[in-house]
RODO-2510 file (C-alpha; in nm, 4 decimals, decimal comma):
residues 229
     n   res          X          Y          Z
     1     m     9,5533    12,7275    11,7346
     2     c     9,9138    12,6181    11,7186
     3     a     9,9197    12,4615    12,0563
     4     a    10,0843    12,1218    12,1118
     5     p    10,2136    11,9270    12,4003
     6     s    10,5665    12,0408    12,5122
     7     t    10,6852    11,6849    12,4980
     8     l    10,6448    11,6849    12,1241
     9     t    10,7837    12,0334    12,0505
    10     r    11,1039    12,0698    12,2815
    11     a    11,4363    12,0238    12,1134
    12     g    11,5800    11,8179    12,3850
    13     f    11,9250    11,8454    12,2432
    14     p    12,1337    12,1442    12,1526
    15     l    12,1982    12,2860    11,8043
    16     p    12,5558    12,4208    11,8499
    17     l    12,6515    12,4534    11,4821
    18     l    12,3367    12,6505    11,4003
    19     a    12,3876    12,8713    11,7132
    20     r    12,7500    12,9511    11,6124
    21     s    12,6493    13,0403    11,2581
    22     l    12,3636    13,2594    11,3803
    23     s    12,6051    13,4463    11,6139
    24     d    12,8993    13,4809    11,3613
    25     n    12,7015    13,7543    11,1645
    26     t    12,7578    13,5490    10,8528
    27     p    12,4992    13,3998    10,6115
    28     t    12,3148    13,1044    10,7936
    29     r    12,2069    12,8453    10,5468
    30     i    11,9317    12,6069    10,6256
    31     i    11,7995    12,3265    10,4024
    32     v    11,4778    12,1471    10,4201
    33     l    11,5355    11,7960    10,2838
    34     n    11,2821    11,5863    10,1055
    35     s    10,9935    11,8458    10,1469
    36     a    10,6672    11,7913     9,9660
    37     t    10,6862    12,1604     9,8625
    38     l    10,7474    12,2293     9,4899
    39     s    10,9144    12,5524     9,5620
    40     k    11,2777    12,5780     9,4865
    41     k    11,3256    12,9197     9,6159
    42     s    11,4230    13,0264     9,9675
    43     t    11,1863    13,3209     9,9761
    44     p    10,8109    13,2891    10,0476
    45     p    10,5708    13,2632     9,7445
    46     a    10,4335    13,6038     9,6436
    47     e    10,0777    13,6819     9,7386
    48     k    10,0094    13,7544     9,3597
    49     d    10,0944    13,3917     9,2809
    50     g     9,7823    13,2651     9,4634
    51     l     9,9829    12,9834     9,6228
    52     p     9,9476    12,8808     9,9829
    53     r    10,2462    12,9185    10,1775
    54     t    10,4357    12,6214    10,3147
    55     f    10,5946    12,5764    10,6578
    56     t    10,9383    12,6541    10,5033
    57     s    10,8437    13,0101    10,4245
    58     f    10,7067    13,0693    10,7766
    59     i    11,0302    12,9287    10,9252
    60     e    11,2558    13,1529    10,7152
    61     e    11,0374    13,4635    10,7864
    62     i    11,0289    13,4156    11,1612
    63     l    11,4017    13,3120    11,1947
    64     r    11,5037    13,6323    10,9889
    65     s    11,2875    13,8514    11,2435
    66     r    11,4252    13,6763    11,5374
    67     y    11,7882    13,6611    11,4307
    68     p    11,8279    13,9613    11,2092
    69     d    12,2122    13,9530    11,2148
    70     g    12,2058    13,5830    11,1242
    71     k    12,1239    13,6474    10,7600
    72     v    11,9197    13,3356    10,7439
    73     a    11,8591    13,1863    10,3978
    74     l    11,6464    12,8685    10,3717
    75     t    11,6394    12,6312    10,0639
    76     t    11,4220    12,3311    10,0026
    77     v    11,5977    12,0211     9,8448
    78     n    11,2972    11,8308     9,7072
    79     l    11,3463    11,4570     9,6409
    80     p    11,0018    11,3188     9,5716
    81     r    10,9337    10,9623     9,6365
    82     a    11,2731    10,9025     9,7981
    83     t    11,3326    10,6551    10,0657
    84     a    11,5884    10,7363    10,3425
    85     e    11,8353    10,5127    10,1612
    86     t    11,7976    10,7003     9,8393
    87     v    11,8302    11,0361    10,0220
    88     v    12,1459    10,9250    10,1958
    89     a    12,2977    10,8320     9,8722
    90     r    12,2689    11,1812     9,7508
    91     l    12,3323    11,3536    10,0803
    92     p    12,7012    11,4146    10,0433
    93     e    12,6462    11,6055     9,7297
    94     v    12,3661    11,8085     9,8775
    95     l    12,5665    11,9017    10,1913
    96     e    12,8768    11,9957     9,9866
    97     k    12,6719    12,2273     9,7626
    98     a    12,4637    12,3881    10,0280
    99     k    12,7003    12,3843    10,3170
   100     p    12,3975    12,4383    10,5747
   101     a    12,4320    12,5033    10,9397
   102     l    12,1094    12,3170    10,9828
   103     m    11,9368    12,0363    10,7928
   104     i    11,5647    11,9889    10,8568
   105     w    11,5091    11,6223    10,7280
   106     q    11,1618    11,5140    10,6538
   107     t    11,1714    11,1412    10,6192
   108     g    10,9692    10,8070    10,6700
   109     t    10,6751    10,8804    10,4417
   110     y    10,7766    10,6959    10,1306
   111     d    10,9366    10,4213    10,3453
   112     t    10,6002    10,3672    10,5042
   113     i    10,4221    10,3538    10,1814
   114     l    10,6605    10,1011    10,0283
   115     g    10,6894     9,9021    10,3675
   116     a    11,0544     9,9385    10,3687
   117     d    11,2554     9,7200    10,5910
   118     s    11,2723     9,8934    10,9224
   119     r    11,6319     9,8026    11,0061
   120     a    11,7500     9,9352    10,6771
   121     f    11,5385    10,2478    10,7338
   122     a    11,7016    10,2984    11,0784
   123     d    12,0578    10,2493    10,9452
   124     a    11,9869    10,4959    10,6678
   125     v    11,8666    10,7628    10,9012
   126     e    12,1522    10,7041    11,1407
   127     h    12,3970    10,7290    10,8557
   128     g    12,2373    11,0496    10,7275
   129     i    12,2647    11,2129    11,0559
   130     n    12,6365    11,1032    11,0915
   131     l    12,7142    11,2413    10,7369
   132     a    12,5537    11,5903    10,8383
   133     h    12,7470    11,6052    11,1643
   134     g    13,0658    11,5251    10,9731
   135     a    12,9969    11,8012    10,7209
   136     g    12,9409    12,0578    11,0149
   137     t    12,5639    12,0573    10,9985
   138     d    12,3114    12,0178    11,2782
   139     v    12,0023    11,8050    11,2166
   140     i    11,6357    11,8137    11,3036
   141     v    11,4478    11,5023    11,2069
   142     v    11,0799    11,5497    11,0966
   143     g    10,8485    11,2526    11,0934
   144     p    10,5633    11,1676    10,8565
   145     q    10,2339    11,3506    10,8435
   146     y     9,9120    11,2291    11,0016
   147     s     9,6025    11,1709    10,7904
   148     p     9,2903    10,9837    10,8995
   149     r     9,2160    10,9059    10,5508
   150     t     9,5398    10,7067    10,4987
   151     a     9,5998    10,5736    10,8522
   152     f     9,4073    10,2654    10,7804
   153     a     9,6226    10,1842    10,4771
   154     f     9,9763    10,2560    10,6099
   155     d    10,1205    10,1739    10,9415
   156     v    10,3321    10,4805    11,0289
   157     a    10,3908    10,3716    11,3994
   158     p    10,7044    10,1543    11,3290
   159     y    10,8792    10,4166    11,1255
   160     n    10,7887    10,6973    11,3598
   161     n    10,9045    10,5028    11,6528
   162     t    11,2346    10,4334    11,4789
   163     l    11,2746    10,7925    11,4111
   164     r    11,2162    10,8871    11,7627
   165     w    11,4774    10,6288    11,8734
   166     i    11,7409    10,7058    11,6218
   167     a    11,7104    11,0823    11,6970
   168     r    11,7332    11,0312    12,0666
   169     t    12,0388    10,7905    12,0489
   170     n    12,2232    11,0331    11,8091
   171     e    12,1170    11,3435    12,0240
   172     v    11,9274    11,5320    11,7650
   173     p    11,5900    11,6929    11,8048
   174     f    11,2878    11,4996    11,6576
   175     f    10,9881    11,6826    11,5390
   176     d    10,7048    11,4326    11,5809
   177     r    10,4719    11,5695    11,3013
   178     y    10,2508    11,2704    11,3150
   179     d    10,1658    11,2810    11,6827
   180     i    10,1316    11,6665    11,6684
   181     m     9,8837    11,6521    11,3900
   182     r     9,6828    11,3679    11,5529
   183     f     9,6754    11,5880    11,8650
   184     w     9,5234    11,8667    11,6634
   185     e     9,2652    11,6210    11,5165
   186     q     9,1707    11,4831    11,8546
   187     e     9,1472    11,8300    12,0169
   188     g     8,9412    11,9711    11,7263
   189     i     9,1987    12,2221    11,6367
   190     f     9,2018    12,0949    11,2840
   191     d     8,9651    11,8597    11,0952
   192     f     9,1668    11,6461    10,8577
   193     d     8,8766    11,4186    10,7535
   194     t     8,6457    11,6798    10,5991
   195     a     8,6036    11,6553    10,2202
   196     p     8,6658    11,8821    10,0497
   197     p     8,9081    12,0387    10,3085
   198     p     8,8548    12,4054    10,3951
   199     p     9,0494    12,6374    10,1574
   200     s     9,2680    12,7720    10,4448
   201     l     9,3517    12,4385    10,5872
   202     f     9,6776    12,3739    10,4071
   203     e     9,8282    12,7186    10,4875
   204     d     9,6899    12,7119    10,8490
   205     v     9,8548    12,3901    10,9199
   206     h    10,1847    12,4752    10,7599
   207     r    10,1798    12,8020    10,9516
   208     c    10,1498    12,6101    11,2797
   209     i    10,4181    12,3497    11,1821
   210     g    10,6471    12,6368    11,0865
   211     r    10,5956    12,8128    11,4244
   212     l    10,6453    12,4984    11,6272
   213     l    10,9632    12,4179    11,4353
   214     v    11,1053    12,7632    11,4919
   215     g    11,0285    12,7091    11,8662
   216     m    11,2279    12,3868    11,8585
   217     i    11,5083    12,5501    11,6684
   218     t    11,5243    12,8322    11,9223
   219     d    11,5115    12,5919    12,2001
   220     g    11,8095    12,4027    12,0492
   221     v    12,0152    12,7173    11,9929
   222     d    11,9485    12,8348    12,3388
   223     a    12,0742    12,4972    12,4692
   224     r    12,3954    12,5022    12,2809
   225     t    12,6989    12,3725    12,4779
   226     l    13,0435    12,4932    12,4141
   227     g    13,2773    12,2461    12,2309
   228     s    12,9753    12,0322    12,0949
   229     r    13,0434    11,8849    11,7591
***
C-alpha cells in the first residue's frame, strides 16, 4: 500500500548530525516543524482518545524500534498559517529551545495559498536550512500535500519545484509529498476525491507517509560521511 517510486523516497544526501546523535546513546530530539497536526505531545495519541494517528507518531514509533539505543523523542512545533518567511523569523528560538538533531520541515502550503513571491520563498527556505545547520541540526524538507479538490485553485508546482531545487543545492533530503500522493491517486492506491472520504483514509495516508519518511531518514543515516557539518 505504501509503495512509491524510489526517486521520490531516497534521501540522496547524508544526515550526519542525526547519525551521530543516534550512535551516541544520548537522547535524540527530532522536531516536525509547521505540521498540520494539533498534537503537542511527542507520544502517539492514545487509542481511547478516538483520534486518528498522524505521521509524526508513526515516525517516532518506528525510529524507537529501529534505534532503541537512540532514545528518540519527536516533538511537533505547530505554526498554523505560517509562510516560510514567518517560520524562519521564529526558527532561532525554536532551535535553541528544542536543540534537535533533525528538523523535518513541512513548508510551501500557505505560501502557495497566498501566492507568495517565489524568490522570497526560496530565500526563506534556504535561510532556514542554513540556520538549522548552524545550530547543529540536520534537515529534511517536506513539500505540500496533493489534493485533487484544490489542485485547480492553487498552483503548487512552482513552490514544489523551488523546494526541490533549494534542497538539492543545499544538500538536504527532499520528501516530495505532492508527487508521492499524486502517484498514489494515479495508481489507485488511495482515492483522494471521494466524498465523504473513507474513515480510515487519514490514518492510512499518514501511516504511509510516516513509513516512507523513516525510510528516507534511515537512508540518510546510513549514508553519513565523516566530518560532514
